[in-house]
N, C-alpha and C positions, 0 to 999 in steps of 0.2 A: 248267454242269450242277451241278458239284461243290456249289455253294451251293443249287441247287435241292434237293438231295435232304439234304444234310449241316446247311444253315445253319439261319440263324432268323427268314429275311425276309418279306414278305408272301405271296410266290410259295407257298415252302415250308409256308408256314401253311395256305395255301386246299389244295394240293395234300394235306397229311396230312388236313385236314377230308372232302375227296372221297374218297378212297379208306376212309377210316373210316366213312363214312356208305356208300357205294356197298356194301364188304364188308358191312357190318352188315344193309344191306335184303337183300341177296341171301341170307345167311344167315335172314334173317327169314321167308323164304318157306318153308323149312323145318317141315314139322308133325310130330308125336309124337303119334300117336293123335288126329290131327285137330286137335291145339292148338299153336298156336306163341308165341313170348313178340314176336313182330313188332320192332318198332324198339328193344326193350329190347337188342338185340344189339348195337345201334351204341354202346351205354354200354359191355360187355365189350370189343369191338373198339379202342375208344377205351383203355380198360385196359392193353389188351394191347401194342398201338401204344406207349403211352405209356412202357411199363414195359421194351421192348427199345429205347428211345431216340428212338423216331418220334414228336417233339413239336412243338406249334404255339408262337409267341410269345405271352409271358405276358399280355402287353396286349391282344393279338388275342382270344386264349381268354376274358378276361374278356367283351371286348365281345360276341362270339359268342352267349356263354353268356346271356347277360341279352336281348339283342335275339331271340335264337330262343326263349326263354321268352316275352317280349312279344309276338310273334307269334303265337306259339299260343293264348296267352289270350286275345288280344285277336280271334281268329278265331271261339275258340267263345263269346266275348261276343257279338260281332254275330249269330251265329246262335242261341244261346238267348235274346237282349234280348226280342222280343218276346212271349214265352210267360214270360217269368222271372217277372215281378210274379204273374201269374194262377196259377203253380206254385207261387208261395211261399203263395198264399193255400189253396191246394187243399193243403196239408200240408207247406209250407215250414218252421212253426214244430217239428212235428216232428221233420224232417231233422236242422233247426239244433240243438235240444236231443240229437239223435242225437250229430251233429257234435260237439259240446261232451263229449259221454261218451268219444268217443274222443281228445280232447286232454288232458280229466282223466285216464283210465286211463292213457295213456302216460307222465304224468308221475308217478303214482302208482307205476307199475311199476319208473320209473327210480329213483326216490330208493327204492324196497325194496332193489332190485340194489346202489344203495349201501352201504346198510345192512347186507346181508345180507355183501357179498363185501367192504366197505369200500374198493372202487374209488373214487378220486378222484371228486366232484361234478362238478368242472370238466370231465372227460374224460367222464363221463356225459350231460354237456350236449351235447358233440360227437355221441356216440354216438345220443343221440336224434334229433338234429335229421338226421342220417343215414338214423335208422331209418324217420323220417315224412317223408324226403326233403324236407325244409324248407332250403333254401339260403339265404334270408331270415332265419329264425331263427337258422342260423348266423351271418350276418354281422352280425348285432344281437346276438348273444352276446359277438363277437368285439370288436365296438366298445365295449361294456359293459367286458368284462374289461379291456381295454387302455386304457379312463381309469380303471379302478379299481386300476391298479399304478401308471400315471402319478401319479395323484392321491394315493398312497399314498408315493411319493418313489421308486418303481422307474425303471429306464431303459427306454429303449426298444428295447434289445434284449431284456431280458425280456418286455416287452409283446409283442414279433413272437414270440418262444418258444412262451409261454402260448396264443398265437393259433394259430399253427402245430399245437401240440398238439391243440386242439382242432379244425381240420383233419382233422387224422391221423385221429383217431377216427371224424370224419364219413366220411372216402373210402372206412374200413373196414366200414361199417355201411349205406354209401348201398345197393350192389348189392342185399343180401340186402332191402334197405326197398322195393325196386322190386317185387322178383321176390316179398317176403313176401305184399306185397299182390296182384299175378295170381296167384299158386299159392292164396291164403284163397279169392279169386272163383272158381278152378277147382274146387277140393276142396268148395266148399259149393254149387256146381251138381251135381258129382256125387255127394257123399253128399244132398243135399237132393231127388235125381232130377228136377232142375228140368227142366219142358218149354217149351223158348224158345217154341214159337209159341204155346202155351197164355199163356205171359206177356205175348208181343206183342199177342196178341189182346185179352187182358184189359185192358191200357192202349187199345188202340183203341177198345173197349168203355166204359172209365170216359170216353174222350176225353182224356186226358192233356191232349189236345187237347177241351176243354170247346168250341173253335170248330169241331173236325173235320166237315166235312160231308157227309152221305148223302141220295140221291134214294132215297123211298118212294113206292110208289101204293097209293094208298087208295079203296075202292069207295062210293061217297055213299051211307050207309043213314040216317042219321039225320034224319028227319022234320023236325026243328027247322030244317033248313037246306033244305027244297025251297023251288024258288022264290026263293031268296035270291041275291046277287050274291056273287062270291067274296070282295070287299071286305068286305062284310056278314058272311060265315059267319064270318070271321077276326078279325073284331071285338075279341072278348075274349080273344086267343089273345097271350099274352106271350112263348113262347118263340120263339127265332129259324127262323125258317120262311118261305121264298119258296114261291109257286106256280110251278112249270115247264112244267106242261103241262095239258093237259084232252083227255080221248077220252070220246064219246059213241055209244054202239051199235058199237062197232070202229072209229069213225072220228076224227082227233084234229081237234078244232076251235079257233080260236082262242080265248085263253082272257083276254079283256080285262075290267076293271072291271063293264061291264054285261052280262055273261053271265051267265047266274040258272042256277044247278045245279039238276040234275034226279036223280030215285033211278035207281040204279045209275051213273051217273055213274063214270068213272076219273080221278082228280085224282092229278096226280104233284106231290110237294112234296119240296124240297132241307130240309133240317132234322138237328138232333143225335139222337143214337139219344137221350140221354135225354129228347126230346121226343116219342118216338113213342106211346107211351101215349096222352098229351095230344091226339096228333092223331087218334088212333083214336076218342078221345071227341068229337072235334068231325065227323069225316066218317064213319068204319066202321070196318069190319076192312081189316086191309092185306092187300094184293094181292102175293105174292108173283112168281106167274108170270102177267100180266094178258094176255089176249090179244092186247089192242093197248098198247103202251106209251104213256102220254099225253106222253112225252117227244121221241117220234118227229116227223119233221117235218108240219105243219101244210099243207096245199093253197095255195101261193103265198107260203109262208113257208121261210126256209132258218134253220140254224143258223149260227153264226161263232164263232171267239174271236178277241178284241181282247186285244193287250198293250198294257198302260199305258206308256209309254217318254215322255211328255213330265213334264217333273220338275215342272213346275209343279202338276200333278195331285196330287203328295204332299201328304197330310194331307188330302186333301179327302174328306167323306164321300159315299157311295154317291147317297144321295138328291140330293146338290147337284149331281149332274152331269145327275139329269133326263132319264136318255135315253128315258125311256118317253113325256114328254110333248112332249117335241122332236124325236125320229127314230121313235117308234113302235115302240122295240125294247125286249124284256122281258130282263134282264141273270136268269139261271137259276142261274149257279154262276159263284164268283170263286176261282182257284188261286191260291197263292203258296208258291213255294219248293217244289212237289208237294206243298203240304195242300192240299184244298179246304175252303173256307171258306162257311158260309153268306151269303149277299147280301143282310143286312138293312139297313135304309135307312141305319143309323149306321156300318157297316164303314167304317172309315179306310183308304182308298187308298193303296197305294204305287207307286213304282215298280217295274215287272217283274210287277204282278199279271195275273193274265189273264182277263178276262172271258168266259164261255161265254153267246150273246145268240140269242136266237131274235127275227125279224123280216125284212121285206122286204129283196132285198138291195141296193136302193139306200140304205135308212134304215139297213141295218149298216155300209156305207160311208160313209155321213155320221157316224155314229158313231164309226167308224174315224178318221177325221181329227182327231175331236174329242181323242181319247186319245194319240193318234200312231200307234200299232200299227206300229211300225217295230223289230222284234227285234235288228235288226243293232247299232242305236244301242246295248243294254244290253253288248255285246260289248267295250265300252270302259269300264273298272271306275272307279269315282269315287272318286278317289285324295286330293283334298283331306280331306274328312271323316275317312279314314281314319288320314291321318298328323296332322294336329290331334287326332284323337282319343287317339294314342298317345302326342301333347305333353302334351297334358292328364292322360292317364293317370300318365305319369312323374312329373309336375308333384305329382299327389296322392299318388302312392306316397312322394315324397320328403318331404313336409311332417311333422315331428314332435308327435306327439301326447300332449301330458304327462299323467303321471297322478300324483296325489298319492303321496307315499312311494317314488316310485321315481326314482333319480338321472338317468335317462337317457331321455330321450324314445322314443316307440314308432313306427315308422312301417309304412306296409303294404307298402312295398318294390315292387321293379321286375315283379311279378308280378299283386299285388291291385290296384294304383293301375289299371294298364291296363283289368283286366277288369271292375273295377266301371264305367269310364267306358262299354267297349263295351257294356257290359249296358244303361246307360243311354242310347247311341246309338240301339241296336237296339231299344229300347221306345218312347222320347221323339222320336226323329227325324222319322217322319213327320208328329208330331203339331207339330213346329216347321217343318215343311217343308224338313228338311234329310236330304238324299238318301242314304242309306248302304247302297244296292240293291247286291250282290255276287251273283255267281252262284255257284250249288252248288258248281260245279267249281273256281273261284277262291279260294271259301272254304276247301276242302277243300286246296287245293293250298295258299295260304297256312300254313296249321295245320300241315301237314305238312310242309314246309321249317322251319318254326318248331319243332318237335319234335325234328326229327331234328340241326339244329344243338344243340339245347340238349344232347341226349343225348350227342352228340361231345363237345363242350366239356367236359361233366362227367366224361367217360370218360376225356380226355386229360389232364385236370387232376389226375386220383385217382389215376392208374396209376403216376404216378414215384415214392411213397412207400407204394404200396399193397402191396406183397408185404413190405418191411421193416418195417414196420408192423404185421404179422401175425405175421413171425419174432419182432418185439419183443415179445411179449408180447400185441400186439393180438387175436392171435386168438380171445380171448373174448370181445373186442368185438362177435366177428359173433355170438357166441351171445347177450350180452346185448341186442344190436340186435333179433335175431331175437324174442327175447321181446316187445320193446318195440313190435314190427309187429305181431305175431301176435296175441296176447292182446287186447287192446283191440278190432281188427277181428273177431275170434270173437265175443266179446263182444257189442259193437255188432250185427253180423249177425243172432244169434238173439235179441236184442231187437227188432230190426227185423221180422224175419220171424215171429217167434210171438207177440209181443205187439203189434205197430202192424201186421201182417199187410201189410209193403211188397212192393211186385211186385221181381221179379229183379233186375229194368233197373235199379228205382230203389237198390235197394240198391246196385248197381255202381256208380250214380252219386256215393251216398252214401260208399262206401269210398275211391273215387278222389278225390273233392274235399277228404272228412274226412281223408284221410292227405296233402293237398296233393302229389297223385302224378299228373301230365300222364302219365305213361307207362303207368298204370294204365288212364286214360281210352283213351289209344289205343288200349290192346289188348282193352278190351271192347266198343268200336267195331267193331274190326276183326275181332276173333275171332264176335262174335256177331251182327253184318252191320246193326248199328242204331245211331242216333242218341238214340236215349231216355235214353242215363245223361245226355247231355253237359248236359242241363237241371237234372238234381238235381246233378250235379257243381257247375255254376254257382251253383247254392242255396246251396249251403251253402260253397264254396270262398272267397267273403270273409271271412265270421267266421272261417274257421277258420285259414285265413294271419295273421289279428289275431292271434289266441287263441296261436295257433303262437309267433308272434313274443314277443309277452306272457311266455309260459310260459317261454322261454329266458333271457330276459333275466333273470327272478324269481330261477331257479334260481342262475345266476353271481352274484346279489346275495348269496345265501344262502353262497355260499363265501368270505366276506370274513373 
């Protein structure tokens, strides 16, 4: 028992992590004026525990920190992967330019503080890495500095001392680096009088998803389509839309391709918000409260939900299933991870998709056999693609990238590499018939466990020298770090809102990703109850991580 509480073995380390995380999560439930810093409490509990001697084995600490971060960013990558490239097209260039501004402003503030105060630039590199919560940048700076010292004839002891000094400055600046981003977001919301419901609705209407589907009823009033079949009436429509029902004189009727439209028919269409005006031009006015909803059951027909559970269907286009010709079943909606998609013929299906269909009961049962429709199978996650993806991500993050005029190569690190691979898997996996499906609860569990382990490890690693560094004059590093954290964020937030008119949730993702700050992302998702920021976080994170690593190494080179 003495070894368990006072030793440094595996059991002791696991116990320490468990205590720190459990207490931190409990404190994270406390709200002040409705606001909590959530999992960031784990970081502070780690610092306190480490300061009072409750520490983990250094080797285990290093592993848990890196593995926790990998789990977190990989889960985020899988979550946002399907919409990543679409979001990039719809504003990703602006997002990454603003993220570039964050990086350059942080470097500018760092250099300015060095010139004004005379503080060592090497020390300021450590402060900057902590202020922007960028552990890979710190590691890259330490490696570059060690190589410089050893290459210049210095000893290993000198190299270790210099690296430790960087780490000490990083540890002092890191906590307020985390909190500075979070409180900047809170202050921006308060001062800007942000209406979260309005901001969320705005993204819904923009369809930050463009694929977000809604069902709209129209009254047929266009004489040009009277007497025409539905197929003929929609021949010139290029928007994403699918007819899901037809009502005539208050009675729902089958809506096959041979049915001819008549004046005052109520036609129900699954489409996107951006296509509604086009639909009005084709059919007529929108009916918000139709006496008879055209999507209600037709006599002799039933509606059903079919879940795709056969892995071989992943990557198949909806039209290739040919459910209407083979079974007489019409697909009127597709739901994926809680998001409704327009069931267009070119929609690429994935395991876990739910198809809302209309047809005869026997026909629906036959279609169910084709797609599997066995939700119990989805309870077992597909772990092989996940672990292969993590392995590929680690390899990618470890590859050296050489630049002219730089003596040391740059690496994406154990955060950037897995994130990029996860995004690519999430987007291209279905197209390559690779099943990467995980339930929303499984994805959330993976990301939550990852961020908890990461925060605990950082806190336990920083706490041992935290107080001594502050008492030894490092208290000024806290102020310097706060400047490096807050000034770029405030400037970029104002630019994003006032010049580029970005949504609040987009700005949250930009700040968290541009600051390479997973706790800030976890805070915004928990405090504001939405996953919107995660897409923008992933949009800017890879480039930002790369730039932060380069910036740290370049500044160290200027200390020669």
